[in-house]
TORVEX-523113 format. One record per atom (N, C-alpha, C): residue number from 1; residue in one letter; atom name; x, y, z. Coordinates in Angstrom, 2 decimals. Example, Ala and Ser with C-alpha at 12.3 -4.5 7.8 and 13.67 -1.06 7.14 Angstrom:
# residues 2
   gukol   bamar   torvex         u         v         w
       1       A        N     13.19     -5.69      7.80
       1       A       CA     12.30     -4.50      7.80
       1       A        C     13.20     -3.30      7.80
       2       S        N     12.85     -2.25      7.08
       2       S       CA     13.67     -1.06      7.14
       2       S        C     12.90      0.03      7.87
# end
This chain:
# residues 171
   gukol   bamar   torvex         u         v         w
       1       M        N      7.41     20.40     -0.69
       1       M       CA      6.91     19.39      0.56
       1       M        C      6.30     17.87     -0.45
       2       I        N      5.83     18.50     -1.15
       2       I       CA      5.10     17.24     -2.21
       2       I        C      6.27     16.47     -2.71
       3       D        N      7.22     16.55     -3.25
       3       D       CA      8.37     16.61     -3.84
       3       D        C      8.97     15.32     -3.06
       4       E        N      8.81     15.43     -1.39
       4       E       CA      9.60     14.80     -0.61
       4       E        C      8.67     13.25     -0.52
       5       I        N      7.63     12.97     -0.90
       5       I       CA      6.97     12.22     -1.14
       5       I        C      6.85     11.62     -2.52
       6       I        N      7.92     10.39     -2.37
       6       I       CA      8.35     10.29     -4.37
       6       I        C      7.84      8.53     -4.54
       7       Y        N      7.44      7.84     -3.53
       7       Y       CA      7.07      6.38     -3.40
       7       Y        C      5.47      6.62     -3.66
       8       T        N      4.86      5.35     -3.78
       8       T       CA      3.31      5.06     -3.99
       8       T        C      3.32      4.11     -2.67
       9       G        N      1.86      4.58     -2.31
       9       G       CA      1.63      3.25     -1.30
       9       G        C      2.14      1.75     -1.63
      10       T        N      1.60      1.71     -3.00
      10       T       CA      1.77      0.27     -3.58
      10       T        C      3.19     -0.20     -3.41
      11       Q        N      4.26      0.99     -3.77
      11       Q       CA      5.62      0.74     -3.35
      11       Q        C      6.43      0.22     -1.93
      12       I        N      5.84      1.02     -1.15
      12       I       CA      5.56      0.79      0.09
      12       I        C      5.55     -0.05      0.89
      13       A        N      4.25     -1.39     -0.03
      13       A       CA      3.42     -2.11      0.69
      13       A        C      4.36     -3.22     -0.07
      14       Y        N      4.65     -3.18     -1.50
      14       Y       CA      5.44     -4.38     -1.99
      14       Y        C      6.98     -4.44     -1.63
      15       Y        N      7.95     -3.48     -0.90
      15       Y       CA      9.05     -3.31      0.12
      15       Y        C      8.87     -4.11      0.82
      16       K        N      7.72     -4.29      1.58
      16       K       CA      7.40     -5.38      2.39
      16       K        C      7.68     -6.64      2.31
      17       V        N      6.75     -6.49      1.39
      17       V       CA      6.01     -7.94      0.69
      17       V        C      7.22     -8.96     -0.37
      18       C        N      7.96     -8.13     -0.83
      18       C       CA      8.95     -8.55     -1.73
      18       C        C      9.52     -7.71     -2.52
      19       K        N     10.92     -7.75     -2.41
      19       K       CA     12.16     -6.93     -3.16
      19       K        C     11.71     -6.80     -4.44
      20       R        N     11.82     -8.28     -4.80
      20       R       CA     11.45     -8.10     -6.11
      20       R        C     10.70     -7.55     -6.97
      21       K        N      9.41     -8.21     -6.71
      21       K       CA      8.00     -7.22     -7.19
      21       K        C      8.06     -6.00     -7.17
      22       L        N      8.49     -5.38     -5.87
      22       L       CA      8.83     -4.25     -5.72
      22       L        C      9.95     -3.54     -7.02
      23       W        N     10.90     -3.99     -7.31
      23       W       CA     11.66     -3.86     -8.54
      23       W        C     10.62     -3.66     -9.71
      24       L        N     10.38     -5.08     -9.79
      24       L       CA      9.64     -4.94    -11.48
      24       L        C      8.54     -4.41    -11.51
      25       F        N      7.83     -3.91    -10.42
      25       F       CA      6.43     -3.03    -10.63
      25       F        C      6.80     -1.77    -10.93
      26       S        N      8.42     -0.90     -9.75
      26       S       CA      8.63      0.15    -10.43
      26       S        C      9.10      0.86    -11.35
      27       K        N      9.43     -0.56    -12.31
      27       K       CA     10.56     -0.57    -13.44
      27       K        C      9.47     -0.55    -14.85
      28       G        N      7.93     -0.65    -14.27
      28       G       CA      6.95     -0.75    -15.42
      28       G        C      6.72     -1.91    -16.01
      29       L        N      7.14     -3.17    -14.96
      29       L       CA      6.55     -4.41    -15.68
      29       L        C      5.68     -4.99    -14.68
      30       S        N      4.23     -4.73    -15.27
      30       S       CA      3.01     -4.97    -14.28
      30       S        C      2.04     -6.09    -15.11
      31       Y        N      1.98     -7.08    -14.15
      31       Y       CA      0.96     -8.32    -14.74
      31       Y        C     -0.39     -8.13    -13.72
      32       E        N     -0.35     -7.19    -13.09
      32       E       CA     -1.55     -7.13    -11.92
      32       E        C     -3.07     -7.28    -12.67
      33       S        N     -3.31     -7.08    -13.73
      33       S       CA     -3.73     -6.51    -14.55
      33       S        C     -4.57     -8.10    -15.11
      34       E        N     -3.84     -9.03    -15.25
      34       E       CA     -4.12    -10.63    -15.75
      34       E        C     -4.04    -11.32    -14.77
      35       N        N     -3.92    -10.63    -13.12
      35       N       CA     -4.01    -11.83    -12.20
      35       N        C     -5.52    -11.97    -11.16
      36       E        N     -6.27    -12.95    -11.21
      36       E       CA     -7.37    -13.32    -10.85
      36       E        C     -7.53    -12.66     -9.14
      37       Y        N     -6.79    -12.92     -8.45
      37       Y       CA     -6.49    -11.99     -7.14
      37       Y        C     -6.31    -10.63     -7.29
      38       V        N     -5.81    -10.12     -7.70
      38       V       CA     -5.64     -8.66     -7.87
      38       V        C     -7.16     -8.07     -8.42
      39       S        N     -7.81     -8.94     -9.72
      39       S       CA     -8.91     -8.51     -9.86
      39       S        C    -10.04     -8.53     -8.75
      40       I        N     -9.56     -9.91     -7.83
      40       I       CA    -11.15     -9.85     -6.26
      40       I        C    -10.22     -8.84     -5.84
      41       G        N     -9.78     -8.40     -5.37
      41       G       CA     -9.21     -6.84     -4.32
      41       G        C     -9.80     -5.91     -5.26
      42       K        N     -9.25     -5.78     -6.11
      42       K       CA    -10.03     -4.41     -6.89
      42       K        C    -11.49     -4.88     -6.89
      43       L        N    -12.31     -5.49     -7.11
      43       L       CA    -13.71     -5.67     -7.29
      43       L        C    -14.38     -5.72     -5.53
      44       I        N    -13.50     -5.95     -4.71
      44       I       CA    -13.74     -5.98     -2.93
      44       I        C    -13.65     -4.39     -2.82
      45       D        N    -12.80     -3.35     -3.44
      45       D       CA    -12.60     -2.43     -3.15
      45       D        C    -14.14     -1.41     -3.90
      46       E        N    -13.92     -1.79     -5.07
      46       E       CA    -14.88     -1.26     -5.87
      46       E        C    -16.74     -1.40     -4.65
      47       I        N    -16.98     -2.31     -4.08
      47       I       CA    -18.36     -3.09     -3.54
      47       I        C    -18.49     -2.24     -2.66
      48       Y        N    -17.04     -2.49     -1.54
      48       Y       CA    -17.44     -2.14     -0.47
      48       Y        C    -17.05     -0.78      0.12
      49       Y        N    -18.18     -0.07      0.99
      49       Y       CA    -17.70      1.05      1.43
      49       Y        C    -18.07      2.12      0.33
      50       K        N    -18.91      1.88     -0.69
      50       K       CA    -18.98      2.48     -1.92
      50       K        C    -19.83      3.98     -1.54
      51       R        N    -20.57      4.17     -0.37
      51       R       CA    -21.24      5.30     -0.18
      51       R        C    -20.22      6.29      0.34
      52       E        N    -19.31      5.67      1.38
      52       E       CA    -18.31      6.33      1.96
      52       E        C    -17.14      6.93      0.34
      53       K        N    -16.73      6.09     -0.57
      53       K       CA    -15.91      6.60     -1.27
      53       K        C    -16.55      7.53     -2.27
      54       E        N    -18.22      7.40     -2.36
      54       E       CA    -18.85      8.23     -3.25
      54       E        C    -18.89      9.93     -2.77
      55       R        N    -18.52     10.44     -1.41
      55       R       CA    -18.00     11.45     -1.15
      55       R        C    -16.81     11.87     -1.56
      56       M        N    -15.98     11.31     -2.08
      56       M       CA    -14.82     11.34     -2.70
      56       M        C    -14.66     11.73     -3.83
      57       P        N    -13.78     12.20     -4.52
      57       P       CA    -13.79     12.77     -6.24
      57       P        C    -13.94     11.43     -6.99
      58       D        N    -12.70     10.54     -6.73
      58       D       CA    -12.56      9.27     -7.31
      58       D        C    -12.10      8.74     -6.40
      59       D        N    -10.53      8.32     -5.99
      59       D       CA     -9.74      8.06     -4.96
      59       D        C     -9.36      9.21     -4.44
      60       A        N     -8.98      9.66     -3.35
      60       A       CA     -8.04     10.83     -3.04
      60       A        C     -6.35     10.54     -3.43
      61       I        N     -6.42     11.27     -4.57
      61       I       CA     -5.05     11.37     -4.92
      61       I        C     -4.37     12.56     -4.56
      62       L        N     -3.11     12.36     -3.43
      62       L       CA     -2.26     13.53     -3.30
      62       L        C     -0.72     13.23     -3.99
      63       G        N     -0.59     13.75     -5.10
      63       G       CA      0.86     13.11     -5.38
      63       G        C      1.21     11.84     -5.74
      64       R        N      1.57     11.15     -5.35
      64       R       CA      1.94      9.47     -5.23
      64       R        C      0.69      9.00     -4.20
      65       I        N      0.49      9.64     -3.31
      65       I       CA     -0.42      8.89     -2.02
      65       I        C     -2.17      8.78     -2.93
      66       K        N     -2.53      7.51     -2.65
      66       K       CA     -3.55      7.41     -3.30
      66       K        C     -4.32      6.42     -2.43
      67       I        N     -5.51      6.74     -1.30
      67       I       CA     -6.07      6.67     -0.34
      67       I        C     -7.73      6.04     -0.85
      68       D        N     -8.23      4.95     -0.55
      68       D       CA     -9.43      4.73     -0.55
      68       D        C    -10.56      5.20     -0.11
      69       Y        N    -10.57      6.00      1.12
      69       Y       CA    -11.19      7.04      1.66
      69       Y        C    -10.73      7.81      2.72
      70       I        N    -11.50      8.78      3.14
      70       I       CA    -11.13      9.49      4.42
      70       I        C    -12.18      9.64      4.77
      71       S        N    -12.57      9.70      6.38
      71       S       CA    -13.84      9.83      6.88
      71       S        C    -13.11     10.90      8.35
      72       L        N    -14.32     12.11      8.55
      72       L       CA    -13.94     13.00      9.38
      72       L        C    -14.43     12.47     10.51
      73       K        N    -15.30     11.47     11.04
      73       K       CA    -15.91     11.84     12.15
      73       K        C    -14.75     12.31     13.85
      74       E        N    -14.03     11.61     13.85
      74       E       CA    -13.06     11.73     14.99
      74       E        C    -11.50     12.70     14.58
      75       G        N    -11.45     13.55     13.43
      75       G       CA    -10.50     14.18     12.90
      75       G        C    -10.17     13.35     11.28
      76       V        N     -9.10     13.46     11.13
      76       V       CA     -8.96     12.94      9.72
      76       V        C     -8.50     11.35     10.08
      77       V        N     -8.87     10.37      9.42
      77       V       CA     -8.69      9.29      9.72
      77       V        C     -8.65      8.74      8.32
      78       I        N     -7.61      8.29      7.58
      78       I       CA     -7.64      7.42      6.47
      78       I        C     -8.14      5.66      6.33
      79       N        N     -8.67      5.73      5.74
      79       N       CA     -9.58      3.87      5.29
      79       N        C     -8.79      3.56      3.95
      80       E        N     -8.35      1.96      4.36
      80       E       CA     -7.72      1.66      3.01
      80       E        C     -8.78      0.19      3.12
      81       V        N     -8.96     -0.13      2.41
      81       V       CA     -9.67     -1.57      2.48
      81       V        C     -9.15     -2.41      1.43
      82       K        N     -8.58     -3.55      2.33
      82       K       CA     -8.22     -4.88      1.58
      82       K        C     -9.07     -6.34      1.55
      83       K        N     -8.48     -6.86      0.83
      83       K       CA     -9.12     -8.03      0.79
      83       K        C     -8.71     -9.44      2.02
      84       S        N     -8.12     -9.26      2.76
      84       S       CA     -7.50    -10.43      3.25
      84       S        C     -6.18     -9.83      4.45
      85       K        N     -5.90    -10.63      5.62
      85       K       CA     -4.65    -10.04      6.05
      85       K        C     -3.86    -10.99      6.24
      86       K        N     -3.59    -11.53      5.12
      86       K       CA     -2.21    -12.28      4.48
      86       K        C     -0.98    -11.65      4.64
      87       L        N     -1.27    -10.22      4.25
      87       L       CA     -0.05     -8.98      3.97
      87       L        C     -0.42     -8.28      5.21
      88       D        N     -0.97     -8.51      6.03
      88       D       CA     -1.20     -7.57      7.26
      88       D        C     -0.07     -6.72      7.85
      89       E        N      1.46     -6.73      7.65
      89       E       CA      2.56     -6.10      7.51
      89       E        C      2.47     -5.05      6.56
      90       A        N      2.57     -5.68      5.33
      90       A       CA      1.95     -4.79      4.23
      90       A        C      1.13     -3.92      4.55
      91       H        N      0.28     -4.04      4.78
      91       H       CA     -0.78     -2.85      4.53
      91       H        C     -0.68     -1.99      5.85
      92       K        N     -0.09     -2.58      7.33
      92       K       CA      0.16     -1.48      8.01
      92       K        C      1.26     -0.51      7.61
      93       I        N      1.80     -1.24      6.87
      93       I       CA      3.23     -0.12      6.61
      93       I        C      2.96      1.12      5.42
      94       Q        N      2.14      0.91      4.33
      94       Q       CA      1.35      1.29      3.50
      94       Q        C      0.93      2.41      3.97
      95       V        N     -0.25      2.32      4.97
      95       V       CA     -0.74      2.99      5.81
      95       V        C     -0.24      4.02      6.62
      96       K        N      0.92      3.55      7.55
      96       K       CA      1.93      4.38      7.95
      96       K        C      2.05      5.59      7.35
      97       Y        N      2.47      4.79      6.04
      97       Y       CA      3.21      5.65      5.05
      97       Y        C      2.61      6.67      4.77
      98       Y        N      1.26      6.52      4.67
      98       Y       CA     -0.30      7.89      3.87
      98       Y        C      0.14      8.88      5.14
      99       I        N     -0.50      8.12      6.36
      99       I       CA     -0.20      8.98      8.15
      99       I        C      0.85      9.51      7.75
     100       W        N      2.12      9.51      7.44
     100       W       CA      3.26      9.96      7.54
     100       W        C      3.67     11.26      6.31
     101       A        N      2.97     10.74      4.99
     101       A       CA      2.93     11.60      3.89
     101       A        C      1.72     12.89      3.97
     102       L        N      0.61     12.70      4.60
     102       L       CA     -0.36     13.54      4.51
     102       L        C      0.56     14.71      5.80
     103       R        N      0.94     13.62      6.78
     103       R       CA      0.90     14.94      8.04
     103       R        C      2.22     15.86      7.33
     104       K        N      3.46     15.28      6.26
     104       K       CA      4.51     16.32      5.92
     104       K        C      3.79     17.44      4.93
     105       L        N      2.06     17.14      4.52
     105       L       CA      1.84     18.43      3.92
     105       L        C      0.85     19.00      4.53
     106       G        N      0.54     19.07      6.08
     106       G       CA      0.07     19.81      6.95
     106       G        C     -1.05     19.15      7.35
     107       V        N     -1.36     17.78      7.03
     107       V       CA     -2.54     17.31      7.27
     107       V        C     -2.44     16.52      8.57
     108       N        N     -3.02     17.09      9.95
     108       N       CA     -3.12     16.55     10.76
     108       N        C     -4.28     14.82     10.80
     109       V        N     -3.23     13.63     10.47
     109       V       CA     -4.46     12.51     10.61
     109       V        C     -4.19     12.16     12.05
     110       V        N     -5.12     11.86     12.18
     110       V       CA     -5.45     10.88     13.73
     110       V        C     -4.75      9.75     13.76
     111       Y        N     -5.40      8.85     12.75
     111       Y       CA     -4.95      7.43     12.88
     111       Y        C     -5.39      7.04     11.21
     112       A        N     -5.27      5.53     11.25
     112       A       CA     -5.57      4.93      9.85
     112       A        C     -6.37      3.48     10.20
     113       I        N     -7.69      3.22      9.24
     113       I       CA     -8.00      2.18      9.47
     113       I        C     -8.28      1.08      8.41
     114       L        N     -7.60     -0.32      8.83
     114       L       CA     -7.71     -1.01      7.84
     114       L        C     -8.36     -1.95      7.44
     115       R        N     -9.62     -2.02      6.43
     115       R       CA    -11.01     -2.48      6.42
     115       R        C    -10.75     -4.24      5.75
     116       Y        N    -11.41     -4.90      6.45
     116       Y       CA    -11.03     -6.45      5.73
     116       Y        C    -12.38     -6.58      5.85
     117       P        N    -13.60     -6.26      4.85
     117       P       CA    -15.11     -6.49      4.87
     117       P        C    -15.49     -7.77      4.61
     118       K        N    -14.33     -9.09      3.82
     118       K       CA    -14.71    -10.13      3.63
     118       K        C    -14.64    -10.76      5.32
     119       L        N    -13.99    -10.57      5.93
     119       L       CA    -13.36    -11.12      7.01
     119       L        C    -14.23    -10.72      8.42
     120       R        N    -14.61     -9.20      8.23
     120       R       CA    -15.90     -8.29      8.80
     120       R        C    -14.83     -8.26      9.84
     121       K        N    -13.67     -7.21      9.90
     121       K       CA    -12.80     -7.07     10.67
     121       K        C    -12.07     -5.31     10.33
     122       T        N    -11.72     -5.02     11.29
     122       T       CA    -10.87     -3.67     11.16
     122       T        C     -9.87     -3.60     11.83
     123       E        N     -9.05     -3.03     11.57
     123       E       CA     -7.67     -2.93     12.38
     123       E        C     -7.28     -1.21     12.22
     124       K        N     -6.92     -0.31     13.41
     124       K       CA     -6.60      1.05     13.87
     124       K        C     -4.81      0.80     13.85
     125       V        N     -4.58      1.63     12.78
     125       V       CA     -3.27      1.69     12.77
     125       V        C     -3.37      3.30     13.24
     126       L        N     -1.59      3.43     14.16
     126       L       CA     -0.91      4.56     14.48
     126       L        C      0.39      4.81     13.98
     127       L        N      0.34      6.11     14.45
     127       L       CA      1.77      6.15     13.79
     127       L        C      3.06      6.77     14.72
     128       S        N      3.84      6.11     15.30
     128       S       CA      5.00      6.53     16.13
     128       S        C      6.34      6.58     15.40
     129       E        N      7.02      7.29     16.73
     129       E       CA      8.35      7.82     16.02
     129       E        C      9.31      6.37     15.67
     130       N        N      8.89      5.25     16.33
     130       N       CA      9.70      4.16     15.89
     130       N        C      9.48      3.49     14.21
     131       D        N      8.17      4.14     14.12
     131       D       CA      7.26      3.41     12.85
     131       D        C      8.19      4.72     11.56
     132       I        N      8.04      6.07     12.09
     132       I       CA      9.13      6.90     11.21
     132       I        C     10.31      6.51     10.93
     133       A        N     10.91      5.73     11.71
     133       A       CA     12.34      5.66     11.75
     133       A        C     12.75      4.24     10.71
     134       E        N     11.31      3.84     10.94
     134       E       CA     11.12      1.91     10.21
     134       E        C     10.72      2.51      8.38
     135       L        N     10.28      3.40      8.47
     135       L       CA      9.79      4.40      7.35
     135       L        C     10.72      5.01      6.53
     136       E        N     12.21      5.39      7.23
     136       E       CA     12.80      6.11      6.54
     136       E        C     14.07      4.79      6.29
     137       R        N     14.13      4.06      6.72
     137       R       CA     15.16      2.82      6.57
     137       R        C     14.73      2.17      5.18
     138       A        N     13.28      2.28      5.00
     138       A       CA     12.50      1.55      3.80
     138       A        C     12.83      2.44      2.93
     139       F        N     12.92      3.75      3.31
     139       F       CA     12.79      4.76      1.84
     139       F        C     14.33      4.97      1.16
     140       R        N     15.37      4.27      2.08
     140       R       CA     16.74      4.19      1.62
     140       R        C     16.86      2.82      1.26
     141       S        N     16.31      1.96      1.45
     141       S       CA     16.46      0.88      0.87
     141       S        C     15.60      0.45     -0.45
     142       I        N     14.56      1.23     -0.33
     142       I       CA     13.81      1.04     -1.61
     142       I        C     14.67      2.12     -2.80
     143       R        N     15.12      3.29     -2.46
     143       R       CA     15.75      4.05     -2.97
     143       R        C     16.99      2.96     -3.54
     144       D        N     18.09      2.21     -2.66
     144       D       CA     18.69      1.30     -3.16
     144       D        C     18.43     -0.10     -4.25
     145       I        N     17.16     -0.49     -4.01
     145       I       CA     17.02     -1.32     -4.74
     145       I        C     16.49     -0.97     -6.19
     146       L        N     15.53      0.10     -6.19
     146       L       CA     15.27      0.77     -7.44
     146       L        C     16.52      1.20     -8.62
     147       N        N     17.68      1.82     -7.63
     147       N       CA     18.66      2.27     -8.59
     147       N        C     19.56      0.93     -9.22
     148       S        N     19.65     -0.67     -8.44
     148       S       CA     20.00     -1.59     -9.06
     148       S        C     19.55     -1.86    -10.95
     149       P        N     21.05     -2.02    -11.26
     149       P       CA     20.25     -2.34    -13.08
     149       P        C     19.78     -3.69    -12.92
     150       T        N     19.58     -4.59    -12.26
     150       T       CA     19.03     -5.93    -11.71
     150       T        C     18.30     -5.96    -10.80
     151       P        N     17.18     -6.97    -11.05
     151       P       CA     15.92     -7.39     -9.99
     151       P        C     16.60     -8.14     -9.00
     152       P        N     16.16     -8.06     -7.60
     152       P       CA     16.43     -8.72     -6.30
     152       P        C     16.45    -10.11     -7.13
     153       S        N     17.29    -11.05     -6.63
     153       S       CA     16.69    -12.30     -6.53
     153       S        C     15.22    -12.91     -6.20
     154       A        N     15.01    -13.81     -6.83
     154       A       CA     13.48    -14.35     -6.19
     154       A        C     13.74    -15.27     -4.63
     155       I        N     12.60    -14.89     -3.77
     155       I       CA     12.74    -16.17     -2.78
     155       I        C     11.56    -16.34     -2.36
     156       K        N     11.17    -17.60     -2.57
     156       K       CA     10.20    -18.46     -2.60
     156       K        C      9.61    -18.32     -1.00
     157       K        N      8.17    -17.74     -1.01
     157       K       CA      7.54    -17.62      0.30
     157       K        C      6.17    -17.86     -0.14
     158       P        N      5.53    -18.31      1.03
     158       P       CA      4.11    -19.31      0.79
     158       P        C      2.93    -18.27      0.00
     159       Y        N      2.92    -17.03     -0.11
     159       Y       CA      2.06    -16.53     -0.70
     159       Y        C      2.35    -16.12     -2.72
     160       C        N      3.58    -16.66     -2.46
     160       C       CA      4.18    -16.43     -3.97
     160       C        C      3.31    -17.06     -5.15
     161       K        N      2.69    -18.12     -4.89
     161       K       CA      1.69    -18.87     -5.96
     161       K        C      0.57    -17.88     -6.62
     162       K        N     -0.06    -16.81     -5.44
     162       K       CA     -1.01    -16.23     -5.66
     162       K        C     -0.58    -14.86     -6.21
     163       C        N      0.70    -14.47     -6.31
     163       C       CA      1.32    -13.18     -6.58
     163       C        C      1.38    -13.24     -8.37
     164       A        N      1.10    -12.21     -8.97
     164       A       CA      0.87    -11.65    -10.30
     164       A        C      2.24    -11.70    -10.80
     165       Y        N      3.37    -11.87    -10.11
     165       Y       CA      4.50    -12.09    -10.78
     165       Y        C      5.00    -13.45    -10.76
     166       Y        N      4.27    -14.54    -10.27
     166       Y       CA      4.78    -15.89    -10.44
     166       Y        C      5.21    -16.43    -11.70
     167       T        N      4.62    -16.62    -12.48
     167       T       CA      5.03    -16.93    -13.44
     167       T        C      6.31    -16.48    -13.87
     168       F        N      6.48    -15.01    -14.08
     168       F       CA      7.38    -14.06    -14.11
     168       F        C      8.45    -14.96    -13.48
     169       C        N      8.54    -15.22    -12.25
     169       C       CA     10.13    -15.33    -11.27
     169       C        C     10.19    -16.95    -11.30
     170       Y        N      8.76    -18.01    -11.57
     170       Y       CA      9.11    -19.23    -11.30
     170       Y        C      8.63    -20.14    -12.87
     171       G        N      8.19    -19.45    -13.63
     171       G       CA      7.27    -19.93    -14.59
     171       G        C      8.78    -20.61    -16.02
# end
């Protein structure tokens, strides 16, 4: 069953954000460590919800699935910490993928919570049949993108300037 889980949550999120970024990241071209916005996001992830995360071995890693932390008060609930809501749709598909993947492994995940500590907001995310169909379409599309010998063309979006790949695409 774990063999069905072939993508990372980051790949699923990048699929929603930028197909070119997905291809570059998946081919091992990572500029994440050099980007100040990524560093800020990692710092936020380390600082907030520290007590909850300490109960987990490091991050919950199940094959290619890496979850910030899981709470058990209302059943199994996935918790993901994010810096801002600007890429909300990518965050949602990422946690929906985590719900789908854990259910494939036999874990009865009730829902996921996206946590935006700097905004003091949370968002409950459920997985529907429509979401599963969207994920299946995404899997096929990701496979096609990754099988391509060249990356998709750069398409300028409002958030490109803060992207770790900005210089690669436009520099």
